[in-house]
N, C-alpha and C positions, 0 to 999 in steps of 0.2 A: 233506517233510524232517522228520527226527526230531532233537530236541536231543541233544547229546552233552555230558556234564558232566565236569569234572575232580574231583579228590578234595575240594577245598574246597566246591565247589557241591553235591556229594552230601551232605556233612555238613550244610551249611546247610539243604538241603531237609528233612532229618530234624529239625533243630532247630526250624524253623518249624512243622512238623506237631506236634511235642511241646509247644513253649512257647506257641504262639499259638492252636493248635486243640485242645489238650488230648489229642492222640492219643498214647497210651502207646507208648514205644519198644519194649516187649516185644511189643506187638501188631504193630508193623511187622516185627519179627524173626520172629514166629510166622507172619505172612502170607507173608513171603519164603521161609522154610524149607518151609512147607506146599506152596506153589505150585511151588517147586523140586523137592520130592520127587515130586509128581504128574507133573511134566515128565520127571524122570529115569525114572520107571516107564514112561512112554510111549516114551522114547528107547531104553530097554533092556527091552522087554516080556518077554524070556525070561531075564533075569538074576535069579538067586536069592540071590547073595551080594555083599556090598558092604563095602568098607573106607572109613571116614570118618576123615580126619586133620584134627583141629580145633586151631587155635591158641588163644591166650589172649584174643584180642580179639573184637569182635563178629562178625567173619567166622567165627570158630570157633563162636560161638553159632548162626549160621545152619546150620552143619554139624550141630550137635547136634539142632536141630529136624528137619533132614532125616533123620538117623539114627532119630529116634523114629518118624517117619511110615513110613520104610521097614520098620521092625519091625512097625508096625501092618498093613502090607501083607503080612506073613508072610515078609519077607526075613531072611536071616541076616546079621548085621552085626558088624563088628569096629571098635570106636571107639578111636582113639588120641588122647589129649590130650598136647599138648607141654608143658603146665604143670600143676601140681597144682591141684585145684579152688579152693583159697583164693587163687590168683593169677589166676583168670579175671576178666574184666571183669564189672561188675555184672549186665548183661543176660545174659551167657553163664553166669554162676553160677546165675541163675534157671532157665535152660534145663537146666543140669546137674542141679539139684535135681529138676525135673520128670521128667527122663529116668530118674534113679535110682529115683524112686518107682514108675516103671513096671517096675522090675526089670532094667533094662539095665546092663551092666557097661562102665565106661570104664577103659581101661588108660592109665596115665601113662607118658610116655616114659622108658624105661630100657633097658639092654642086654637084659635078660630079656624085656621086653615087645616089643622089636623082633624078637627071635627068634620070639615067638608070632605077630607080624604076618606075618613071612616065611613061617612054616609055614601060616598061614591063606591067604596069597596063592598058595602053591604047590599047594594042595589043589584038585582038580577038583570042580565046574566053576570056572574062574577068576573071581575077583570083579571088580567094577567099583570103581575108586578114585575117591573124592570128595575133591578138594583144597580144604579150607576152612582152610588154614593161615594165610594173610595176605591181607588185602583191599586196598582202594585206598590205604590210608594209608602204604604202604611208601615211605620216602624215602632209604634208605641200604642198603648191602649187607646181606644176611642174616647173622645171627650164625652162627658156625661150626657150632653144633649144628643150626640150621635148614637150612643148606646141605648138611650131611652127610645129613640126613634126606631131603631132596629127591633127592640122589644115590642113596640106597638105594631110594627109591620108583621112580626112573627105571629102575633095573636090574631091577625086577619085571616091566616090560613089560606093564602092565595097561591096559585101556581106561580113560581118565581124563576126569572131568568137573571143571572148575574152578568154584568158587563166587565170583562177582564177577569174578575174574581169576586166571590162573595165578600162583601164588606166585613172586615174584622179578621181577615186572614193575613198572614205574612206571605208575600209573594216569593220569598227566598227560602222558606222552610215548610214543613208540614205542621207547624205549630198553630194553635188558635190564639190570636192576641185577644180577641173577644169572640164570643159564640156568635157565628154569623147566621144568616137565614139559610134554611134548607132549600137548596135550589134544584129544580128539575134539569136545568141546562145552564152551562157557563159558556159564554162566547168571548173568546180571547183573540188577540191579533198577532199575526205573523208566526209566532212560536208559542208553544205551551209554556207555562211558568211552573216552577218547582211545586208550588202549592197545589196545582191541579193533579199531581201524581203521587203525592206523599200523604199518607194518613197521619193524623186524623183529619187534616184540612181537606183532603180529596173527597172525603165522605160527604162533604157539604156542597160539592160542585156539581153533582149530577153528571150528565153527559157533557163532555168538554168538546167544543167545536173551535177549530183554529181557522181564522179567516185571513186570507192573503190581502193585505192592504197596499201592496205595491212596493214594499221595501225590496231593493234589488238583492238578488242572491249573492252577489259579490260582497255586499255589505254584511250579510249574515255570516258568510265565510270569513271575512276579515276580522270580525269580532271574535269568532271562534267560541267554542264551548267545550266543557268536559262533562256535560250532562246531556243525556239523550233519552228519547221516548221510543221504546221498542214497539214497532208496528208489525203485525203478523205478515202482511203481504210483502215485506222487504226481506224475509228470512229464507226464501227459497234458495238463494245463492249460498247460504251457509251449509246446506245439506251436502253430505259427501256423495260423490258420483257412484253409480252402480253399473260398472261396465259389463257388457254381455258375457265376457269370458272370465268373469270373476269366480272365485271359489270361496269357501268359508274363511280361509286364511287371509283373504284379501281385506276383510273387514275387521280384523283385529280380534284380540282375545281379552275379555274383561274378567277381572278377578274381583268378586264381591266377598268381603270379609265381615263376619259377624255371626249372629245366631247364638243361642244358649238354650239351656233346658227350658222348655215351654215357649220358646220364641223362635222356632224354626220358620214360622210363616213370614216374619219380617225379611229375612235374608232371601227367602224364596221369591217374594214380591220384587225385590231389587234385581235378582238374577233374571227373572222373567222380563222385567222392564228393559234391562240392558239388551236382551235379545230382540225385543220389539223395537228398540231404537235403531237396530240394524247391525249390532255387533255380530261377527261371524261365529264366535264362541263365547261362552260365559261359564265360569266355574265359581263355585262358592267354597270358601275356606271356612269350615264350621267345626265346632266340637262334636264329638261322637254322639252326645245326647240329642243333637238337633238333626241328625242324619235322616232318621225315619220320617219325621214330620216334613223335612225339606222335600224328600222325594215323593211324598204323598201329594204335594202341591205342584210339582213341576216335573215335566218329563224331558224337556229339551235342554235343560241345564245340567252341567256336571258338578260333582262335589269332590272336595278334598276333606274328608272327615278326619279330625285328629282324635286319636284314642278310641276307646270302646264306648258303649252307650252310657257308662257311668261318669264320663267326663262332662261336667256341667258347663264349663267355660273354656274359651281359648286362654292359654297361659304362656309363660315364658318358654317352656319347652316346645309348645306349639309354634311359637315364632321361629325358633331355631330350626325346627323340622320343616317349616314352610318356606324358608328362604330359597332353597333350590327350586321350588315350584314357581318362583317369580320369573324364571326364564321363559321367554316367549309371550309373557303377558304384556299388553299395551296400555292398560289403565287399571286403576284400583279404586274401589269404593269401600270405605270402612265405616262401620257403626251400626247398621240395622240389627237390632236384637242382641247386640254385643254384651250388654250388661256393664255396670260400673262397680267392679269388685277388685280386691287386690290382684287376683289372677289376670284380669283383663288389663289392668294398669301395667303389670309387668310385661304382658304381651306387647302392648303398644310401645313401651320403652325399648324393647328389643327389636320390634318389627319396623318401626318408622325409619331408622337409619339405613335399612336395606332397600328402601324404595327410591328408585330413580326414574320413575315414569309418572305421568299425570295422575293425580289422586283426588278423590272426593272424601271429605270427612263429615259425618253427620251423627246425630243422636248421642249415644254414650261415648263415642270417640271424642266428641266435643266436650262432654262433661268431664272426661278424664283430662283433656287439655286444660280445662278450667281449674282443676284441682292440682295439676302438676305443670305449672307454666314453663318450667324448663324444657318441656317437650316441644314448645313452640319453636325453639331453635333447630329442632330436628325435622320440621315440616319440609317435604320435598319441594323442589321448584314446580311451578304450575299446579299448585294445590288450590282446591276450592272447598271452602267451608260453607255449610248450608244450615245455619242455626235458625230456630224459631226464636221469638223474643225472650223466652225463658232461658234458653241456652246462651243466647247473646248476652243476656244480663249476667249470667254466671261467668262468662269469659271476661266481662268488663268489670266484674265486682260491683254490680249494681242490680237494680230490680227490673223485672220485665215491664213494669209500669213506666219506669224512666226511659227504657228503650223505646217503648211505643210512643211516648210523648216526643221523642227526638229520633225518629227512625233513620233519617238521612245521616245525621251526625254520628249516630251509633254505628251504622254500617261503614262509614268512612273511617271512623276511629279503629274499628276492628281490622280493616284492611291494612291500615298503617301499623297497627300493633303486631300483626301476624305476618305481614308480607304476602298475604294470600288474597285470592278472589273471595269475596264474601257475598253470599246470597242470603239476605235477611228475608225470611219467609213471613207470611201473613197477608192481609189484604194489601194489594198493590205492592208486590215484592220489589226489593231494591237490590241491584247487583253493583258492587263497587270493586274497583281493581287496585292493585298495588300502586299504580301510577296516579291514583286519585280520580279516575273517571267514574261516572255513575250512569247506570242504565235503569230506567223506570219501566215497570210493567203495569198495564191497566187490567189487572186480574183481581176481581173481587168475587170469589166463588166460595160462599160459606159451606158448600157441600164438602169442601176439602178439609174441613175441621173434623176429621175423624181418623181413627187409628190406622196406620199403615200407608197413608197417602204420601207421607214424607219418604218412606222406603221406596215407593215407586219413583219419586223424583230423583233420588240418589241413583237408582238403576238407569234411568233415562240419561242423566248427565254422564255417568260412567260409560254407558254404551256409545255415546257420541265421541267421548274422549278415546275410547278403544279404536274407533275408526280413523283416528288421526285428526279429528276436528280440534282446533286450538281451544284452550280453556274458556276464553271469553265467549266464543261462538257456541261451544258445547253447553255452557250454563244458560245462555240465552235460548238456544233451541230446546233444551230440557224443560226449562221453566214455562216456555210458551206452549209446548205440546201438552205438558201437564195440565195447564189451565184450559186448553182447548178440549182435552179429553173429558175433563169435569163438566164442561158446558154441554158436550155431546151426550154424556151419560145422563144428565139431568133433564134432557128434553122430554123423556118419557116416564121419569120417576121423580118423586119428591126429593129435593136436595138432602133432606135428613136421612134418606134411605141409601145414599151412596156408600158403598164400601170400597176399600182399596182394590179388592179383587175385581169388582165391576169397573172401576176406573181403568185398570190395566187393559180391560177388553176393548177400550175405546182408543188406545194409543195408535193402532194402525189406521183408524179412520182419521184421526187428527193429523197424522203424518201425511196421509194422502191429500188432505185439504191443503196442507202447507206446501206440498210438492206442486200442487196446481195453482199456487199463489192466491188461495181464497181465504 
């Protein structure tokens, strides 16, 4: 896990380095700009021309250092300042003076200099644009001049690298203060920022690169954070051990609850995924109508069909009948194919109080919770909710659009409201805990936007829970392997062709890569 900072934490780290360790701010800026310049040269090895747009703050100072090093690399540069030199921040003014002593010219924003910039941009070969206009401190909409400049730069259609973050984003949320430039890369310093990992802001950042600028690890640890970036290579330690003398009972027994007439495939996918996650046993609690379709799709999973083939849904009587079957189970996943009808609502009212093991709720189980909020008080300890934005909106009495606009805040609110771990699905999933911690995933796989992939995810998380993996780690493992499996599956097929069944076939490969730390 890597720490993720907000704007205040970033500033505090700089202050501690300067005030308590005597590390000059100009050295931090020099290191940031120098290492960024070397990375830019690596990212664009054939680029010979660059435009650097620098604001008046310290983000602009980073840009001026980058411009100086690019010039030392023999690159042609056009440097545009949005403010005259006397209005630059103290550190940026130092960098401006150094730069001019090297003989570089800085153009101050004016209509005439904008025409020069446009002419430079239109000359072949096309330059790379460096956005060093505004850093993490932006808290309000851009001034008209800044917004107009970004609009002009956007119309140049140049490959763009953002320094710290694309100008126009809030560093502390996933919200767009203004529409920023669409960047191919974002280079940030010491830690990622929240906006790099939360949509919609993250969609403008391109690939995020975190550069070490020399802030001491003890400073990062002292500041502390409750927000983290999940990195695949760090997750091997979360995987449960597989001792050589183990048997199927060693790895737990997952119970998957759901299915209804015409929806036996959903619960079959979840059951299969639980087994592929490593659960020793997996059983599906289903209505009689789903039994035949369930067993056509899965051979290794067991079933507890309630009633004959005419029973369309699980109901209150099914809950009473199923209670003794909780004996020996080590985790439960509820929701895939369940249906949201009076019968299933009665089932959940009767079944939830009997659960005393880790549990995952998804799909119609969440929709039932949204309709009957009193059921939230019955959620078992160590419960994980896995809503997509529509389900999250229903739980919060709002719209999916509002959830998407404030994904981080929505996930945190749901954890606080329910006392559960909440995995908000979608591009760049967010996992929040009842303690207020947040874990971000860099998973943007449009191939997952198809029926049944959420059922696979429920099974994965339930399978890890069944093996005794704690809820936080189980949710992290399940989400990561889910994304890795999608990536593996779409190496040889178009993303639009991915099905949940094909996704499930790649779980083993994804798990093997994770075990090898790759």
